[in-house]
C-alpha positions in Angstrom: 97.2 118.7 97.6 98.0 114.8 96.8 97.2 112.3 99.8 98.9 109.6 100.3 97.5 107.2 103.2 100.4 105.0 105.4 99.6 102.3 107.3 103.0 101.4 109.6 102.1 97.6 111.2 104.8 95.8 113.6 106.4 94.3 110.5 104.8 96.0 107.2 104.4 99.1 105.6 101.0 99.8 103.5 100.7 103.1 101.1 97.4 103.5 99.3 95.9 106.2 97.2 92.1 106.9 97.4 90.5 106.7 93.7 87.4 107.8 93.9 85.7 104.8 95.9 87.9 102.2 96.0 91.9 102.2 97.8 94.6 101.4 95.1 97.7 99.9 97.5 101.2 101.2 96.0 103.1 99.3 98.6 103.0 96.6 101.0 106.6 96.0 101.8 108.2 94.5 105.2 109.3 97.5 107.6 112.6 96.5 107.2 112.6 97.7 103.7 111.4 101.5 104.2 113.5 102.9 101.6 111.7 101.6 98.5 108.9 103.6 100.2 110.5 106.4 100.7 111.9 106.7 97.5 108.7 106.2 95.3 107.0 108.9 97.8 109.8 111.3 97.1 109.4 111.2 93.4 105.6 111.3 93.1 104.7 115.2 92.8 101.1 114.3 93.3 101.9 112.6 96.6 102.3 116.5 99.0 100.0 115.3 101.7 100.7 111.7 104.0 98.8 110.6 106.6 99.8 108.1 109.0 98.8 106.0 111.2 101.6 103.7 113.0 103.0 101.3 116.0 106.3 102.0 115.1 107.8 105.3 116.1 111.1 104.0 114.6 110.1 103.4 111.3 107.8 106.7 111.2 111.0 108.6 112.0 112.4 107.0 109.4 109.9 108.2 106.3 109.6 111.7 108.0 113.1 112.2 107.6 113.6 111.3 104.5 110.5 112.9 103.2 111.5 116.7 103.7 109.4 118.1 101.2 105.8 116.7 102.2 103.6 117.5 104.8 102.6 114.7 107.3 99.6 113.9 109.7 100.1 111.8 112.2 97.3 110.2 113.4 97.2 109.1 117.1 95.7 108.1 119.8 95.3 111.4 121.9 93.4 112.6 119.2 90.6 110.4 119.6 87.6 112.5 120.9 86.9 111.0 124.6 83.2 110.2 124.1 84.6 107.6 121.7 86.7 106.0 124.6 86.1 103.3 127.2 89.9 102.4 127.6 91.7 102.7 130.7 95.2 102.9 129.5 94.2 105.8 125.7 97.7 107.1 125.3 99.2 103.6 125.2 95.9 102.2 122.5 97.1 101.4 118.9 96.0 103.4 116.9 95.2 101.0 114.3 93.1 99.7 116.4 90.4 102.6 116.7 90.7 103.3 113.2 89.6 99.7 112.6 86.8 99.2 114.5 85.7 103.4 113.3 85.2 101.7 109.9 84.0 98.6 110.8 81.6 100.7 112.8 79.8 101.9 109.5 79.3 99.3 107.7 76.4 97.7 110.4 74.2 99.4 113.0 75.5 96.4 115.4 78.1 95.8 117.7 81.1 95.3 115.9 84.0 92.7 116.5 87.1 93.6 114.5 89.6 91.2 113.9 93.2 92.6 112.6 95.5 89.5 111.9 98.9 90.1 111.6 102.2 89.9 113.9 99.5 90.3 116.5 96.1 89.4 116.7 94.1 91.9 118.2 90.0 90.9 118.5 88.4 94.6 119.7 84.5 96.0 120.0 83.0 99.2 119.1 79.8 99.2 120.4 76.6 100.6 118.4 76.8 104.4 119.8 80.4 104.8 118.4 82.2 103.8 121.8 85.5 101.6 121.4 85.4 99.2 124.2 88.7 97.6 124.4 89.3 94.2 123.2 92.1 91.9 123.5 96.0 91.0 121.7 97.1 88.0 121.5 100.3 86.7 118.9 99.3 85.9 115.3 100.0 82.4 113.9 103.5 82.8 112.6 104.4 83.9 116.5 102.3 80.8 117.5 104.9 78.6 115.4 107.7 80.6 115.8 107.7 80.3 119.7 106.9 76.7 119.4 110.2 76.2 117.5 112.0 77.9 119.6 110.9 76.5 123.0 110.8 72.9 121.5 113.1 72.5 118.6 113.0 69.0 118.5 109.6 68.9 117.4 109.5 68.9 113.4 108.4 72.0 111.9 104.6 71.8 110.5 102.1 74.4 108.0 99.3 75.7 109.1 96.5 73.3 108.3 94.4 71.8 110.1 93.9 68.0 110.3 90.8 66.6 108.8 90.2 64.0 111.9 90.2 64.9 115.6 92.3 64.1 117.5 95.4 64.0 116.2 96.7 60.1 115.1 100.8 61.8 114.8 103.1 63.5 116.1 102.7 65.9 112.8 98.9 66.0 113.6 99.4 66.6 117.2 101.3 69.4 116.2 98.8 71.0 113.9 96.0 71.0 116.1 98.0 72.1 119.0 99.7 75.2 117.3 96.8 76.0 113.7 93.7 74.9 116.2 94.9 76.9 119.7 94.9 79.9 117.4 91.9 79.3 115.7 89.9 78.0 118.6 91.0 80.8 120.3 89.4 83.5 118.0 87.0 81.6 117.9 86.2 81.4 121.5 87.0 85.1 121.9 84.3 85.8 118.8 81.8 83.6 120.8 82.8 85.6 124.1 81.9 89.0 122.6 78.7 87.2 120.5 77.5 85.9 124.3 78.0 89.1 126.3 77.1 91.9 123.8 74.9 90.6 121.3 73.7 91.2 118.5 77.7 91.8 117.1 78.8 91.8 113.3 82.2 90.8 113.0 84.5 92.3 110.5 88.0 90.8 109.6 91.3 93.0 108.0 95.3 92.0 107.7 97.6 89.7 106.2 96.4 86.6 108.0 92.3 87.1 107.5 91.5 84.9 104.9 93.1 81.8 106.6 90.6 82.8 109.8 88.1 83.0 107.1 88.3 80.2 105.8 88.7 77.9 109.3 85.8 79.3 110.7 83.7 79.3 107.4 81.0 77.0 108.9 81.0 78.6 112.1 81.2 82.1 112.2 80.2 85.0 109.4 82.6 87.5 109.0 83.0 90.6 106.6 86.8 91.2 105.0 87.8 94.2 104.5 91.2 94.6 103.3 91.9 98.1 103.4 90.0 98.7 106.6 92.2 100.7 108.3 92.5 103.0 105.3 88.7 103.4 105.5 89.1 104.1 109.0 92.0 106.6 108.4 89.7 108.8 105.6 86.9 109.0 108.7 89.0 109.9 111.4 90.3 112.8 109.5 86.4 113.4 109.0 86.2 113.1 113.0 89.0 115.3 114.2 88.6 117.7 111.4 91.9 119.9 110.2 94.7 121.2 112.2 96.5 117.9 112.5 99.1 118.2 110.4 103.2 118.3 111.3 106.0 119.3 109.7 109.3 118.0 109.7 110.3 120.2 112.1 107.6 118.5 115.2 105.5 121.7 115.2 101.6 121.7 114.9 
């Protein structure tokens, strides 16, 4: 049975197939374009089994309703074995946060910090004993910009660069430091906090904004970039929990 892995984030749907040792990403579209995904998968005879990780229940339901011939496996936080969690509210945990840490823990024998940069930026910890210890959720870089513009509309819009000089010597530079700098320095501060308290830690980064942070912190923090980290985590999670997670379109199983 052919497998397609789908990761539904706050803003984007990514779908991929595993080709031996690498991932072939077949879709990376905004959630509003979910019909493109269902039309494509409906036509693929080798995509009989769909494995999902989702933080958007509404989009997941649309995919399932419009792909009645497919078998769905929905990975959810209540499937995480209790001995892998040190988290007070597991039912509200975004499954993608655990999946990213699970995959990253296979890269290193140290404690691992996982940064997932998208609409939100999450920075989470899994210790070397493979226990997810929690983390933080903060706005992504775009949210910093849109929030600034919404609340302070008279200020000019700026791009995402960091000024070469400090402190800012123009209103534009001051905004660039205040918005882009605040985002980058917050991430750096949290990495430093993890490193201080949980040494040794390795840092793994994924998500649409990963390269921005890699470039901004290149001289300060060494990061391992894994664009398909969540897909790796989904594959490993299937082995972790075993079979029996399938749920058909009638909601059973």
